[in-house]
C-alpha positions as CSV (number, residue, x, y, z in Angstrom):
1,M,24.0,-14.2,-17.4
2,K,27.5,-15.6,-16.5
3,K,27.9,-17.9,-13.9
4,N,31.0,-20.7,-13.9
5,L,30.4,-24.2,-12.2
6,I,33.7,-26.2,-12.3
7,A,32.7,-30.2,-12.1
8,G,35.6,-32.6,-11.6
9,N,35.4,-35.8,-13.0
10,W,37.4,-38.4,-11.2
11,K,36.4,-41.3,-13.7
12,M,37.8,-44.5,-12.4
13,H,40.6,-43.3,-10.1
14,T,40.7,-43.1,-6.1
15,T,39.8,-45.6,-3.3
16,P,37.9,-44.1,-0.6
17,Q,40.7,-43.0,1.1
18,E,42.2,-41.8,-1.8
19,A,39.5,-39.7,-2.3
20,R,38.9,-38.6,1.2
21,E,42.4,-37.1,0.9
22,L,41.7,-35.5,-2.3
23,A,38.5,-33.7,-1.2
24,Q,40.1,-32.8,1.8
25,K,42.7,-30.6,0.0
26,I,40.3,-29.2,-2.1
27,A,37.7,-28.5,0.6
28,A,40.6,-26.4,2.2
29,G,40.5,-24.2,-0.6
30,N,36.8,-23.4,0.0
31,P,35.8,-23.3,-3.7
32,Q,32.5,-21.7,-4.2
33,N,31.8,-23.0,-7.5
34,A,33.0,-26.9,-7.5
35,V,31.2,-30.1,-8.0
36,L,33.0,-33.1,-7.3
37,C,32.3,-36.9,-9.1
38,P,34.2,-39.6,-7.7
39,P,33.4,-42.9,-8.6
40,M,30.6,-45.0,-7.2
41,T,32.6,-46.7,-4.3
42,S,34.0,-43.2,-3.0
43,I,31.1,-41.3,-2.8
44,A,30.2,-41.9,0.6
45,A,33.7,-40.9,1.6
46,V,33.5,-37.5,-0.4
47,A,29.7,-37.0,1.2
48,E,31.9,-36.7,4.7
49,I,34.1,-33.9,3.6
50,T,31.9,-32.0,1.4
51,H,28.7,-32.0,3.9
52,G,28.4,-28.3,5.3
53,T,30.5,-26.9,2.3
54,A,29.5,-25.2,-0.8
55,I,30.9,-28.2,-2.8
56,G,28.4,-30.2,-4.7
57,L,28.6,-33.8,-4.8
58,G,28.0,-35.6,-8.1
59,A,27.9,-39.3,-9.1
60,Q,29.2,-40.4,-12.9
61,N,26.2,-42.5,-14.2
62,C,22.6,-43.7,-13.1
63,H,20.0,-45.8,-14.1
64,F,16.6,-44.5,-15.0
65,E,14.3,-46.2,-13.0
66,A,13.7,-46.1,-9.4
67,K,14.3,-49.6,-8.7
68,G,14.1,-53.3,-10.0
69,A,16.2,-56.0,-10.7
70,F,18.9,-54.0,-12.6
71,T,22.4,-55.8,-11.3
72,G,25.1,-53.5,-10.8
73,E,23.0,-50.4,-11.2
74,V,22.0,-47.3,-9.0
75,S,19.4,-45.0,-9.0
76,P,19.0,-41.5,-8.2
77,S,17.1,-41.8,-5.6
78,M,19.9,-44.0,-4.1
79,L,22.5,-41.3,-5.0
80,I,20.2,-38.5,-3.2
81,A,20.5,-40.9,-0.3
82,C,24.0,-41.2,-0.4
83,G,24.4,-37.0,-0.6
84,C,24.6,-36.3,-3.9
85,T,23.2,-33.2,-5.8
86,H,24.4,-33.8,-9.1
87,V,25.1,-36.6,-11.7
88,I,26.9,-37.1,-15.0
89,I,25.0,-38.3,-17.6
90,G,25.6,-39.2,-21.3
91,H,29.6,-38.6,-21.1
92,S,31.1,-39.7,-24.5
93,E,32.9,-42.5,-22.8
94,R,29.5,-44.0,-21.7
95,R,28.3,-43.5,-25.3
96,T,31.3,-44.8,-27.1
97,L,32.8,-47.5,-24.4
98,F,29.2,-48.9,-23.3
99,G,27.0,-48.1,-26.3
100,E,24.6,-45.6,-24.6
101,T,22.0,-44.1,-26.9
102,D,20.7,-40.8,-27.3
103,E,17.5,-42.6,-26.0
104,L,18.7,-44.0,-23.2
105,I,20.5,-41.0,-22.4
106,A,17.4,-39.1,-22.1
107,K,15.3,-41.2,-19.9
108,K,18.4,-41.2,-17.4
109,V,18.4,-37.2,-17.9
110,W,14.7,-36.9,-17.2
111,S,14.8,-39.4,-14.2
112,A,17.6,-37.7,-12.6
113,L,15.9,-34.4,-12.7
114,D,12.7,-35.6,-11.5
115,A,14.4,-37.2,-8.5
116,G,15.8,-34.3,-7.8
117,L,19.5,-34.3,-8.9
118,T,20.8,-31.5,-11.3
119,P,21.9,-33.7,-14.5
120,L,25.1,-32.7,-16.3
121,F,24.1,-34.0,-19.5
122,C,27.1,-34.4,-21.9
123,V,27.0,-33.6,-25.6
124,G,30.0,-33.5,-28.2
125,E,31.2,-34.7,-31.6
126,T,34.3,-37.1,-32.5
127,L,37.5,-35.8,-34.4
128,S,35.7,-37.5,-37.8
129,E,32.7,-35.7,-37.2
130,R,34.4,-32.5,-36.6
131,Q,36.8,-32.7,-39.8
132,S,33.6,-33.6,-41.8
133,E,31.9,-30.5,-40.7
134,S,28.8,-32.9,-39.3
135,W,29.2,-31.5,-35.8
136,K,26.2,-29.4,-36.0
137,S,23.9,-32.1,-36.9
138,V,25.5,-34.5,-34.3
139,I,24.9,-32.1,-31.3
140,E,21.6,-31.3,-32.4
141,R,20.5,-34.7,-32.6
142,Q,21.7,-35.2,-29.1
143,L,20.1,-32.0,-27.7
144,K,16.8,-33.1,-29.6
145,A,16.9,-36.3,-27.8
146,V,16.2,-34.6,-24.6
147,F,14.5,-31.3,-24.9
148,A,12.3,-31.8,-28.3
149,G,8.6,-31.5,-27.0
150,A,10.1,-31.0,-23.5
151,D,8.1,-28.3,-21.2
152,P,9.9,-25.1,-21.0
153,D,9.2,-24.7,-17.0
154,N,10.7,-28.2,-16.3
155,V,14.1,-27.9,-17.8
156,G,15.9,-25.2,-15.6
157,G,17.6,-27.6,-13.6
158,I,19.5,-29.4,-16.6
159,V,23.2,-28.6,-17.1
160,I,24.7,-29.0,-20.6
161,A,28.2,-30.1,-20.8
162,Y,29.7,-30.0,-24.5
163,E,32.7,-32.2,-25.0
164,P,34.5,-32.0,-28.1
165,V,35.6,-36.2,-28.0
166,W,38.7,-35.6,-29.6
167,A,39.8,-33.4,-26.9
168,I,39.0,-35.5,-24.3
169,G,42.4,-37.2,-22.4
170,T,44.4,-36.2,-25.2
171,G,45.9,-32.8,-24.0
172,L,44.1,-31.4,-27.2
173,A,41.6,-28.6,-26.3
174,A,39.5,-26.6,-28.5
175,T,40.7,-23.0,-29.0
176,P,38.2,-20.3,-26.9
177,E,36.7,-19.3,-30.2
178,Q,36.1,-23.0,-31.4
179,A,34.4,-23.7,-28.0
180,E,32.4,-20.5,-28.0
181,E,31.3,-21.2,-31.4
182,V,29.8,-24.5,-30.4
183,H,28.2,-23.0,-27.1
184,V,26.6,-20.5,-29.3
185,F,25.2,-23.0,-31.6
186,I,24.2,-25.0,-28.4
187,R,22.3,-22.2,-27.0
188,T,20.4,-21.6,-30.1
189,C,19.5,-25.1,-30.7
190,L,18.1,-24.9,-27.0
191,H,16.1,-21.6,-27.8
192,N,14.6,-23.4,-30.9
193,L,13.5,-26.5,-28.7
194,I,12.5,-24.8,-25.5
195,G,12.5,-21.0,-25.8
196,N,13.6,-18.5,-23.3
197,P,14.6,-20.6,-20.5
198,A,18.0,-21.4,-22.8
199,S,19.1,-17.9,-22.4
200,D,19.8,-19.2,-18.4
201,M,20.9,-22.7,-18.8
202,L,24.7,-23.3,-17.8
203,I,26.7,-24.8,-20.8
204,L,29.7,-26.3,-19.4
205,Y,33.1,-26.9,-21.8
206,G,34.9,-30.4,-20.9
207,G,37.7,-31.1,-22.9
208,S,41.8,-31.2,-21.6
209,V,40.9,-28.1,-19.5
210,N,43.6,-27.1,-17.2
211,E,45.0,-24.7,-15.0
212,G,46.6,-22.8,-18.2
213,N,43.7,-22.6,-20.4
214,A,41.1,-22.5,-18.0
215,R,40.7,-18.8,-17.8
216,T,40.7,-17.9,-21.7
217,L,38.1,-20.5,-22.0
218,L,36.0,-19.4,-19.1
219,S,35.9,-15.9,-20.2
220,Q,34.2,-16.9,-23.2
221,P,30.4,-15.3,-23.0
222,N,28.7,-18.6,-23.6
223,I,30.9,-20.8,-21.6
224,N,29.6,-21.0,-18.4
225,G,31.8,-23.6,-16.5
226,A,34.2,-26.8,-17.1
227,L,33.8,-30.3,-16.7
228,V,37.7,-31.2,-15.8
229,G,38.8,-34.8,-16.2
230,G,42.8,-35.3,-15.0
231,A,43.1,-31.8,-13.7
232,S,40.5,-32.3,-11.0
233,L,42.9,-35.1,-9.5
234,K,45.3,-32.7,-8.4
235,A,43.7,-30.4,-5.8
236,E,46.1,-27.4,-6.5
237,Q,45.4,-27.8,-10.3
238,F,41.4,-27.9,-9.7
239,L,41.0,-25.2,-7.1
240,A,43.1,-23.0,-9.7
241,I,40.5,-23.8,-12.4
242,C,37.8,-22.9,-9.9
243,A,39.6,-19.5,-9.1
244,A,39.9,-18.7,-12.7
245,G,35.9,-19.4,-13.1
246,L,35.2,-16.6,-9.9
C-alpha cells in the first residue's frame, strides 16, 4: 500500500482574502492528493475555492462535544457544515502551548471520526526525548491513548501524522532513514493495537518538509504523505511537494 496524502497546515496565517488567493493558486495546479487546513476564520473562503475539486479541506482543531457552553470552541459537525473533510488533532503546538493531554486528544479523535471527519492525528517526540532514546515509549503512549481497546473495524478513517517536535519550523528534518524507522515503529505499534487494519493506515511525516526533501522522504515505504507547515503557504512549493507524492 502506497498512497501519499499532502496536508498543508497554514497555522495562524492568512486572512480570508489571503487564504482565498493562496487556495486559488493551489487549485490552479489541480493537485489530486492535497488537503488545505487554513485558520478557522478562513475556512469558508477556502471552501469556495476547493468545492468541486479533488482538494480536501481541513481545520486545525475541534472540540470533542457536539454542542454546549464551550466559549471559543467549534464542534466537528460545525466544521462539516462549513465544508471540512479533515481536521488536525493533537498537533505538538496544541500539546505544548495549550496543554492538550493524550486523553483530551483521544476524545477529539473519536468525536471527529464519529461525526464523519478524517482526523489527522499527530504524534511525535521532543528533542530531549529523541536524544534520551525515550521516543519509542512516548509515541507508543500517544498511540495507545487513541487505539487501546478500539474496535479494529472502526479505525480506518484515522490518518496518523508523525511530527518530530524538534523538526517543526526549525528547518531541520529527520533524515529519510530516521523518519522511516519511526514510521515502521508506528505501524508495528498499530498492528499490536488493532491488527490488520494497521497495514492500510496512512502515516504522514511532518517536520520542515519542503520541495527539496519531499521526494526522498515520500519514497520511503512506510511514509504515506506529509503534513506541511511553512512550505504550504507558498503555492509553488506546496504543489511541488504534492507532485513529489504522486
